N, CA, C and O atoms as CSV, one atom per row, in Angstrom:
chain,resi,resn,atom,element,x,y,z
A,1,CYS,N,N,21.458,1.803,29.603
A,1,CYS,CA,C,21.089,2.160,28.211
A,1,CYS,C,C,20.765,3.598,28.203
A,1,CYS,O,O,20.782,4.232,27.148
A,2,LYS,N,N,20.415,4.239,29.547
A,2,LYS,CA,C,19.989,5.815,29.462
A,2,LYS,C,C,18.694,6.132,29.046
A,2,LYS,O,O,18.312,7.300,28.967
A,3,PHE,N,N,17.794,4.899,28.698
A,3,PHE,CA,C,16.490,4.824,28.374
A,3,PHE,C,C,15.710,5.938,29.387
A,3,PHE,O,O,15.806,5.768,30.602
A,4,LYS,N,N,14.923,7.103,28.842
A,4,LYS,CA,C,14.213,7.731,29.723
A,4,LYS,C,C,13.006,8.166,29.272
A,4,LYS,O,O,12.810,8.525,28.111
A,5,ALA,N,N,11.901,8.145,30.437
A,5,ALA,CA,C,10.550,8.392,30.005
A,5,ALA,C,C,9.875,9.107,31.215
A,5,ALA,O,O,10.360,9.122,32.346
A,6,HIS,N,N,8.846,9.625,30.897
A,6,HIS,CA,C,8.217,10.076,32.240
A,6,HIS,C,C,7.458,9.069,32.978
A,6,HIS,O,O,7.049,8.086,32.361
A,7,LYS,N,N,7.229,9.194,34.192
A,7,LYS,CA,C,6.665,8.128,34.966
A,7,LYS,C,C,5.345,7.593,34.119
A,7,LYS,O,O,5.249,6.424,33.744
A,8,ARG,N,N,4.368,8.577,33.878
A,8,ARG,CA,C,3.164,8.430,33.391
A,8,ARG,C,C,3.141,7.520,32.020
A,8,ARG,O,O,2.253,6.730,31.701
A,9,CYS,N,N,4.472,7.862,31.208
A,9,CYS,CA,C,4.595,7.420,29.869
A,9,CYS,C,C,5.354,6.061,29.694
A,9,CYS,O,O,5.385,5.397,28.658
A,10,ALA,N,N,6.003,5.740,30.966
A,10,ALA,CA,C,6.713,4.401,31.077
A,10,ALA,C,C,5.951,3.196,30.898
A,10,ALA,O,O,6.536,2.161,30.578
A,11,VAL,N,N,4.988,3.216,31.031
A,11,VAL,CA,C,4.226,1.791,30.809
A,11,VAL,C,C,3.943,1.576,29.598
A,11,VAL,O,O,3.704,0.416,29.266
A,12,ARG,N,N,3.897,2.610,28.644
A,12,ARG,CA,C,3.570,2.647,27.155
A,12,ARG,C,C,4.920,2.615,26.469
A,12,ARG,O,O,4.923,2.253,25.293
A,13,ALA,N,N,5.966,2.915,26.990
A,13,ALA,CA,C,7.348,2.968,26.289
A,13,ALA,C,C,7.864,1.570,25.859
A,13,ALA,O,O,7.889,0.555,26.555
A,14,ILE,N,N,8.308,1.733,24.459
A,14,ILE,CA,C,8.861,0.363,23.972
A,14,ILE,C,C,10.255,0.465,24.422
A,14,ILE,O,O,10.972,1.463,24.344
A,15,ASN,N,N,10.610,-0.917,24.997
A,15,ASN,CA,C,11.857,-1.267,25.488
A,15,ASN,C,C,12.879,-1.885,24.178
A,15,ASN,O,O,12.994,-3.082,23.914
A,16,ASN,N,N,13.560,-0.770,23.461
A,16,ASN,CA,C,14.252,-1.238,22.483
A,16,ASN,C,C,15.784,-0.892,22.782
A,16,ASN,O,O,16.597,-0.580,21.912
A,17,CYS,N,N,16.059,-1.000,24.207
A,17,CYS,CA,C,17.353,-0.683,24.180
A,17,CYS,C,C,18.321,-1.562,23.706
A,17,CYS,O,O,17.903,-2.703,23.508
A,18,LYS,N,N,19.750,-1.313,23.417
A,18,LYS,CA,C,20.516,-2.139,22.857
A,18,LYS,C,C,21.045,-3.487,23.822
A,18,LYS,O,O,21.412,-3.425,24.996
A,19,TRP,N,N,20.964,-4.713,22.953
A,19,TRP,CA,C,21.299,-5.625,23.525
A,19,TRP,C,C,22.476,-5.933,24.220
A,19,TRP,O,O,23.517,-5.694,23.608
A,20,THR,N,N,22.588,-6.499,25.572
A,20,THR,CA,C,23.809,-6.410,26.461
A,20,THR,C,C,24.533,-8.064,26.491
A,20,THR,O,O,25.600,-8.441,26.977
A,21,THR,N,N,23.654,-8.681,25.893
A,21,THR,CA,C,24.251,-10.028,26.125
A,21,THR,C,C,24.014,-10.939,24.769
A,21,THR,O,O,23.183,-10.476,23.987
A,22,LEU,N,N,24.620,-12.127,24.417
A,22,LEU,CA,C,24.449,-12.802,23.238
A,22,LEU,C,C,23.052,-13.387,23.370
A,22,LEU,O,O,22.353,-13.553,22.370
A,23,ALA,N,N,22.600,-13.731,24.706
A,23,ALA,CA,C,21.290,-14.398,24.950
A,23,ALA,C,C,20.240,-13.516,24.805
A,23,ALA,O,O,19.149,-14.025,24.551
A,24,SER,N,N,20.311,-12.213,24.912
A,24,SER,CA,C,19.154,-11.318,24.821
A,24,SER,C,C,18.894,-11.064,23.250
A,24,SER,O,O,17.826,-10.577,22.881
A,25,VAL,N,N,20.104,-11.478,22.167
A,25,VAL,CA,C,19.685,-11.270,21.022
A,25,VAL,C,C,18.601,-12.307,20.327
A,25,VAL,O,O,17.804,-11.998,19.440
A,26,GLY,N,N,18.744,-13.503,20.885
A,26,GLY,CA,C,17.552,-14.627,20.691
A,26,GLY,C,C,18.287,-15.185,19.419
A,26,GLY,O,O,19.501,-15.245,19.225
A,27,SER,N,N,17.154,-15.618,18.516
A,27,SER,CA,C,17.500,-16.570,17.556
A,27,SER,C,C,18.010,-15.726,16.031
A,27,SER,O,O,18.184,-16.259,14.935
A,28,ASP,N,N,18.179,-14.209,16.400
A,28,ASP,CA,C,18.718,-13.481,15.073
A,28,ASP,C,C,19.944,-13.361,15.011
A,28,ASP,O,O,20.399,-12.656,14.110
A,29,ILE,N,N,20.914,-14.067,16.023
A,29,ILE,CA,C,22.255,-14.169,15.845
A,29,ILE,C,C,22.938,-14.984,14.749
A,29,ILE,O,O,22.469,-16.057,14.368
A,30,ILE,N,N,24.068,-14.448,14.245
A,30,ILE,CA,C,24.564,-15.142,13.083
A,30,ILE,C,C,25.958,-15.560,13.337
A,30,ILE,O,O,26.859,-14.809,13.710
A,31,GLU,N,N,26.057,-16.861,13.095
A,31,GLU,CA,C,27.377,-17.509,13.292
A,31,GLU,C,C,27.770,-18.027,12.130
A,31,GLU,O,O,27.011,-18.679,11.413
A,32,ASP,N,N,29.088,-17.760,11.827
A,32,ASP,CA,C,29.906,-18.293,10.637
A,32,ASP,C,C,31.238,-18.663,10.856
A,32,ASP,O,O,31.574,-18.699,12.040
A,33,GLU,N,N,32.096,-18.950,10.006
A,33,GLU,CA,C,33.424,-19.590,10.190
A,33,GLU,C,C,34.285,-18.519,10.893
A,33,GLU,O,O,35.263,-18.779,11.594
A,34,ASP,N,N,33.843,-17.372,10.646
A,34,ASP,CA,C,34.483,-16.048,11.206
A,34,ASP,C,C,34.456,-15.787,12.583
A,34,ASP,O,O,35.274,-15.130,13.226
A,35,GLY,N,N,33.194,-16.500,13.084
A,35,GLY,CA,C,32.727,-15.835,14.572
A,35,GLY,C,C,31.466,-15.510,14.450
A,35,GLY,O,O,30.730,-15.874,13.533
A,36,VAL,N,N,31.154,-14.772,15.423
A,36,VAL,CA,C,29.727,-14.279,15.628
A,36,VAL,C,C,29.440,-13.148,15.043
A,36,VAL,O,O,30.314,-12.290,15.160
A,37,ALA,N,N,28.418,-12.834,14.396
A,37,ALA,CA,C,28.171,-11.422,13.876
A,37,ALA,C,C,26.642,-10.912,14.357
A,37,ALA,O,O,25.611,-11.569,14.207
A,38,MET,N,N,26.740,-9.656,14.935
A,38,MET,CA,C,25.367,-9.242,15.446
A,38,MET,C,C,24.553,-8.780,14.292
A,38,MET,O,O,25.074,-8.227,13.324
A,39,PRO,N,N,23.330,-8.995,14.387
A,39,PRO,CA,C,22.432,-8.622,13.251
A,39,PRO,C,C,21.991,-6.782,13.700
A,39,PRO,O,O,22.100,-6.333,14.841
A,40,HIS,N,N,21.615,-6.167,12.766
A,40,HIS,CA,C,21.314,-4.809,12.881
A,40,HIS,C,C,20.346,-4.771,13.979
A,40,HIS,O,O,19.491,-5.656,14.023
A,41,GLN,N,N,20.376,-3.851,14.875
A,41,GLN,CA,C,19.299,-3.361,15.852
A,41,GLN,C,C,18.815,-2.110,15.809
A,41,GLN,O,O,19.311,-1.179,16.443
A,42,TRP,N,N,17.670,-2.005,14.946
A,42,TRP,CA,C,17.414,-0.519,14.280
A,42,TRP,C,C,16.546,0.218,15.282
A,42,TRP,O,O,15.569,-0.269,15.851
A,43,LEU,N,N,17.031,1.490,15.436
A,43,LEU,CA,C,16.449,2.352,16.400
A,43,LEU,C,C,15.899,3.406,15.359
A,43,LEU,O,O,16.512,3.694,14.331
A,44,GLU,N,N,14.344,4.106,15.827
A,44,GLU,CA,C,13.797,4.998,14.962
A,44,GLU,C,C,14.302,6.298,15.530
A,44,GLU,O,O,14.419,6.577,16.724
A,45,GLY,N,N,14.668,7.283,14.161
A,45,GLY,CA,C,14.904,8.521,14.522
A,45,GLY,C,C,15.930,9.420,15.245
A,45,GLY,O,O,16.946,8.814,15.584
A,46,ASN,N,N,15.898,10.440,15.485
A,46,ASN,CA,C,16.997,11.042,16.478
A,46,ASN,C,C,18.273,11.212,15.561
A,46,ASN,O,O,19.335,11.111,16.177
A,47,LEU,N,N,18.370,11.457,14.179
A,47,LEU,CA,C,19.486,11.361,13.483
A,47,LEU,C,C,19.888,12.808,13.229
A,47,LEU,O,O,19.042,13.699,13.153
A,48,PRO,N,N,21.287,13.040,13.091
A,48,PRO,CA,C,21.852,14.302,12.749
A,48,PRO,C,C,21.354,14.599,11.510
A,48,PRO,O,O,21.084,13.783,10.629
A,49,VAL,N,N,21.210,16.091,11.454
A,49,VAL,CA,C,20.598,16.890,10.275
A,49,VAL,C,C,21.324,16.365,9.016
A,49,VAL,O,O,20.613,16.040,8.065
A,50,SER,N,N,22.622,16.252,8.912
A,50,SER,CA,C,23.369,15.737,7.918
A,50,SER,C,C,23.495,14.258,7.644
A,50,SER,O,O,24.302,13.781,6.847
A,51,ALA,N,N,22.644,13.579,8.358
A,51,ALA,CA,C,22.638,11.939,7.864
A,51,ALA,C,C,22.405,11.679,6.461
A,51,ALA,O,O,21.800,12.475,5.742
A,52,ARG,N,N,22.943,10.424,6.005
A,52,ARG,CA,C,22.676,10.020,4.827
A,52,ARG,C,C,22.422,8.587,4.820
A,52,ARG,O,O,22.964,7.808,5.605
A,53,CYS,N,N,21.621,8.269,3.956
A,53,CYS,CA,C,21.206,6.733,4.032
A,53,CYS,C,C,22.253,5.895,3.406
A,53,CYS,O,O,22.771,6.250,2.347
A,54,ALA,N,N,22.600,4.769,4.024
A,54,ALA,CA,C,23.559,3.975,3.651
A,54,ALA,C,C,23.190,3.156,2.433
A,54,ALA,O,O,24.127,2.603,1.857
A,55,VAL,N,N,22.040,3.003,1.981
A,55,VAL,CA,C,21.444,2.218,0.926
A,55,VAL,C,C,21.369,3.296,-0.421
A,55,VAL,O,O,21.921,3.073,-1.499
A,56,CYS,N,N,20.718,4.266,-0.159
A,56,CYS,CA,C,20.627,5.130,-1.468
A,56,CYS,C,C,21.409,6.615,-1.413
A,56,CYS,O,O,21.367,7.432,-2.333
A,57,ASP,N,N,22.034,6.776,-0.315
A,57,ASP,CA,C,22.725,8.174,-0.125
A,57,ASP,C,C,21.799,9.306,-0.155
A,57,ASP,O,O,22.314,10.420,-0.249
A,58,LYS,N,N,20.474,9.219,-0.089
A,58,LYS,CA,C,19.918,10.331,0.241
A,58,LYS,C,C,19.973,10.977,1.699
A,58,LYS,O,O,20.541,10.516,2.688
A,59,THR,N,N,19.317,12.041,1.597
A,59,THR,CA,C,19.443,12.561,3.090
A,59,THR,C,C,18.351,12.020,3.823
A,59,THR,O,O,17.244,11.780,3.341
A,60,CYS,N,N,18.738,11.811,5.154
A,60,CYS,CA,C,17.781,11.460,6.268
A,60,CYS,C,C,17.816,12.453,7.361
A,60,CYS,O,O,18.631,13.364,7.504
A,61,GLY,N,N,16.626,12.088,8.249
A,61,GLY,CA,C,16.523,13.109,9.190
A,61,GLY,C,C,16.539,14.488,9.080
A,61,GLY,O,O,16.836,15.189,10.048
A,62,SER,N,N,16.250,14.951,7.999
A,62,SER,CA,C,16.152,16.324,7.488
A,62,SER,C,C,14.957,17.234,8.363
A,62,SER,O,O,14.903,18.457,8.238
A,63,VAL,N,N,14.093,16.536,9.184
A,63,VAL,CA,C,13.051,16.929,10.129
A,63,VAL,C,C,13.129,16.479,11.287
A,63,VAL,O,O,13.273,15.276,11.502
A,64,ARG,N,N,13.033,17.503,12.359
A,64,ARG,CA,C,13.416,16.965,13.760
A,64,ARG,C,C,12.105,16.343,14.151
A,64,ARG,O,O,11.166,17.028,14.557
A,65,ARG,N,N,12.057,15.150,14.035
A,65,ARG,CA,C,11.028,14.099,14.533
A,65,ARG,C,C,11.497,12.683,14.240
A,65,ARG,O,O,12.422,12.462,13.459
A,66,LEU,N,N,10.873,11.787,14.849
A,66,LEU,CA,C,11.172,10.478,14.906
A,66,LEU,C,C,11.030,9.910,13.242
A,66,LEU,O,O,9.949,9.534,12.788
A,67,GLN,N,N,12.058,9.920,12.600
A,67,GLN,CA,C,11.864,9.413,11.121
A,67,GLN,C,C,13.449,8.503,10.855
A,67,GLN,O,O,14.574,8.679,11.325
A,68,ASP,N,N,12.949,7.599,9.985
A,68,ASP,CA,C,14.185,6.803,9.596
A,68,ASP,C,C,14.865,6.086,10.597
A,68,ASP,O,O,14.389,6.109,11.732
A,69,TRP,N,N,15.896,5.453,10.375
A,69,TRP,CA,C,16.347,4.432,11.244
A,69,TRP,C,C,18.170,4.423,11.227
A,69,TRP,O,O,18.903,4.668,10.269
A,70,ARG,N,N,18.530,4.073,12.556
A,70,ARG,CA,C,19.937,3.849,12.637
A,70,ARG,C,C,20.238,2.482,13.463
A,70,ARG,O,O,19.496,2.002,14.320
A,71,CYS,N,N,21.197,2.076,13.127
A,71,CYS,CA,C,21.600,0.782,13.953
A,71,CYS,C,C,22.250,1.148,15.320
A,71,CYS,O,O,22.939,2.166,15.383
A,72,LEU,N,N,22.083,0.450,16.298
A,72,LEU,CA,C,22.757,0.582,17.452
A,72,LEU,C,C,24.163,0.146,17.480
A,72,LEU,O,O,24.962,0.659,18.263
A,73,TRP,N,N,24.464,-0.701,16.728
A,73,TRP,CA,C,25.533,-1.503,16.728
A,73,TRP,C,C,26.687,-0.921,15.744
A,73,TRP,O,O,27.853,-0.755,16.099
A,74,CYS,N,N,26.239,-0.674,14.609
A,74,CYS,CA,C,27.205,-0.421,13.594
A,74,CYS,C,C,26.912,1.198,13.147
A,74,CYS,O,O,27.719,1.781,12.424
A,75,LYS,N,N,25.900,1.746,13.557
A,75,LYS,CA,C,25.646,3.028,13.305
A,75,LYS,C,C,25.343,3.577,11.931
A,75,LYS,O,O,25.427,4.763,11.612
A,76,ALA,N,N,24.905,2.360,10.997
A,76,ALA,CA,C,24.321,2.714,9.662
A,76,ALA,C,C,23.008,3.358,9.910
A,76,ALA,O,O,22.293,3.214,10.901
A,77,ILE,N,N,22.775,4.168,8.750
A,77,ILE,CA,C,21.597,4.968,9.014
A,77,ILE,C,C,20.677,4.549,7.441
A,77,ILE,O,O,21.256,4.500,6.355
A,78,VAL,N,N,19.598,4.353,7.566
A,78,VAL,CA,C,18.730,4.206,6.512
A,78,VAL,C,C,17.396,4.811,6.405
A,78,VAL,O,O,16.786,4.984,7.460
A,79,ARG,N,N,16.811,5.182,5.230
A,79,ARG,CA,C,15.714,6.042,5.248
A,79,ARG,C,C,14.474,4.787,5.233
A,79,ARG,O,O,14.741,3.659,4.819
A,80,VAL,N,N,13.258,5.117,5.685
A,80,VAL,CA,C,12.346,4.284,5.800
A,80,VAL,C,C,11.699,3.621,4.499
A,80,VAL,O,O,11.073,2.561,4.504
A,81,SER,N,N,11.981,4.499,3.274
A,81,SER,CA,C,11.662,4.038,2.037
A,81,SER,C,C,12.585,3.135,1.573
A,81,SER,O,O,12.129,2.324,0.767
A,82,SER,N,N,13.809,3.030,1.859
A,82,SER,CA,C,14.896,2.404,1.266
A,82,SER,C,C,14.637,0.780,1.296
A,82,SER,O,O,15.321,0.005,0.627
A,83,GLY,N,N,13.691,0.412,2.053
A,83,GLY,CA,C,13.489,-1.056,2.109
A,83,GLY,C,C,14.451,-2.153,2.744
A,83,GLY,O,O,14.395,-3.376,2.610
A,84,TYR,N,N,15.260,-1.456,3.404
A,84,TYR,CA,C,16.542,-2.040,4.273
A,84,TYR,C,C,15.730,-2.897,5.056
A,84,TYR,O,O,16.239,-3.609,5.923
């Protein structure tokens, strides 16, 4: 997943890497008549400056800091205040 952290920070680092198997998704997996659908897996921040919210179409990621969210699977971007 290319997750990187300083050795001294690794103990406190949150492991929110992209799921690699259906078993690692847990109970959030959705199965319907069309097959299996992956739930969103949200990762905070590191958005491009021109990013726009998929819910309200307002600008996201306008400041270089961890803010707002993007889905690791479908790349959807949402603002924190959108209530997604």
